[in-house]
C-alpha positions as CSV (number, residue, x, y, z in Angstrom):
1,M,0.0,0.0,0.1
2,E,1.2,3.3,-0.9
3,N,2.1,6.2,1.4
4,P,-0.8,8.5,2.0
5,N,1.2,11.6,0.9
6,K,1.8,10.0,-2.5
7,L,-1.9,9.2,-2.8
8,L,-2.7,12.7,-2.0
9,W,-0.9,13.7,-5.2
10,R,-2.7,11.0,-7.2
11,C,-5.9,12.3,-6.1
12,R,-5.4,15.3,-8.1
13,R,-7.4,14.7,-11.1
14,G,-8.7,16.5,-14.2
15,T,-11.8,17.9,-12.6
16,K,-12.5,19.5,-9.3
17,E,-15.4,17.0,-8.6
18,L,-13.1,13.9,-9.1
19,D,-10.4,15.8,-6.8
20,M,-13.0,16.4,-4.1
21,L,-14.4,12.8,-4.2
22,T,-11.0,11.0,-4.0
23,R,-9.7,13.2,-1.4
24,K,-12.8,12.7,0.7
25,F,-12.2,9.1,0.9
26,L,-8.4,9.5,1.5
27,D,-8.9,12.0,4.2
28,T,-11.8,10.3,6.1
29,H,-11.6,6.6,5.4
30,Y,-8.4,5.3,3.9
31,L,-6.4,4.9,7.0
32,N,-9.3,2.8,8.7
33,V,-10.4,0.5,5.9
34,D,-9.2,-3.2,5.3
35,P,-6.2,-3.7,3.1
36,E,-8.4,-5.0,0.2
37,L,-10.2,-1.6,0.2
38,K,-7.0,0.4,0.3
39,R,-5.8,-1.7,-2.8
40,A,-9.1,-1.0,-4.4
41,F,-8.8,2.7,-3.9
42,E,-5.2,2.8,-5.3
43,S,-6.6,0.8,-8.4
44,M,-9.3,3.4,-8.8
45,L,-6.6,6.1,-9.0
46,D,-5.0,4.3,-12.0
47,M,-8.3,4.7,-14.0
48,Q,-8.9,7.2,-16.6
49,D,-10.9,10.2,-15.3
50,T,-13.9,9.3,-17.4
51,E,-14.0,5.7,-16.2
52,L,-13.6,6.8,-12.6
53,Y,-16.3,9.5,-13.0
54,A,-18.8,7.0,-14.5
55,L,-18.2,4.7,-11.5
56,L,-18.7,7.6,-9.0
57,I,-21.8,8.9,-10.4
58,G,-23.3,5.5,-10.6
59,N,-23.4,5.3,-14.5
60,Q,-21.5,1.9,-14.3
61,T,-20.3,-0.6,-11.8
62,S,-16.9,-2.3,-11.5
63,H,-16.2,-6.0,-12.0
64,D,-14.2,-5.6,-8.6
65,H,-16.3,-5.9,-5.7
66,N,-14.0,-4.0,-3.6
67,I,-13.9,-1.0,-5.9
68,N,-17.8,-1.1,-5.6
69,K,-17.4,-1.0,-1.9
70,V,-15.1,2.0,-2.0
71,I,-17.6,3.7,-4.4
72,Q,-20.3,3.0,-1.9
73,I,-18.3,4.6,0.8
74,I,-17.6,7.6,-1.2
75,Q,-21.3,8.1,-2.3
76,D,-22.5,7.8,1.4
């Protein structure tokens, strides 16, 4: 798992909305979730902005159950 400071840099996306949503998870949940969800979040940060945005607004779901859990935490 990556250093939270490095993840903070990776949360900087192409749009303010994505920045805010990814930072929200990093700031409030990342340190307290299971390692599987930490890895899922890190995988999400590797996605293209359009794919990540579609997941976050609910237009699509991931084939990865843990990514869907992270998305649910962000949306709640």
